[in-house]
C-alpha angles and dihedrals in degrees: 000000000000114000121209126185120201101215133188116246133189139210088316115045089227091059104095111177114153111130090213094050090050089056089057095042090055092047091051090049090047089058095042092238122159117226144157127229133222114209110231133185130208098258098044092098093144091063090065097044090108088064095046086233133111104206142043151296099062117163127197120195109179104301093346119101117191128182134190118050097248093046088051091052090051091047092052090054091052096044096039105025096175112102097013118216107188103020123202143262114014093358090057092048091052091049090051089054090053089047088060091053092051096047099039103038113012102042094048090051090051090049091058090053097050107021098120094038087052091053090052092049093055120092109272091239090058100045098089090049092048093047093048095048096043095045088052089051095049098034090229140080120272087246091056093046093049107089111141097185094049090045092053091052090050091047093049090054094046091050096052095104091041092052090049092052092048090057086065102041141023093238135019089250094047129258094356134037119259142145101326091046092051093050092055095036092055091062095040091048090050091058093041092051097054102034144039092210116128108253103184135007112272090237093057113104087232090067092057091043090053091054090051090050091053088056101046122103094024091311094293089162096035090058093051121115114253134176087271088070098048 
């Protein structure tokens, strides 16, 4: 079956930066699945009407339509069980716990580091929409939310258990990257794609892990277009 991923793009259609889409991209690469992408922008809600959803990622696989990044990762394990990404039972529950850490502590810290760079990376036609919706969410202007130094301190604290784990193994899931790595990498890649801000100290094990993640699966992430290329 032909797989299509609806994927967020920025001011340049080649700039793909959604943390949630990157989770899916890495899961697809993990399984060696071929797919095509459809570039999507924030206000193109009508394009996703078929999925009864208003944001990406959306994945179509033949007649199957799957929304939400984690649900897509779980779907890929069911549909293509070879080389599992999320696992099942206790393994799945533990991964869901790590997902909470990424989404509630790590991603908000990253947002503070790159907020204004992110705004600049978005297509000009979407910037007013993005500013309005995010300022309503945070109850503050983008300029007030943007605080790279504070964000780095928050990120360093949130990553303490991750750094400790990466002193013991090459990847969060052991000798090879898998679901936990992709959850964290999606958010780190999001910030890396839209900004040249330093995220973590170069001596932190997370920095070396991120370089390894850029190289896995034939450097699918390392070959991606970032703001450095525009």
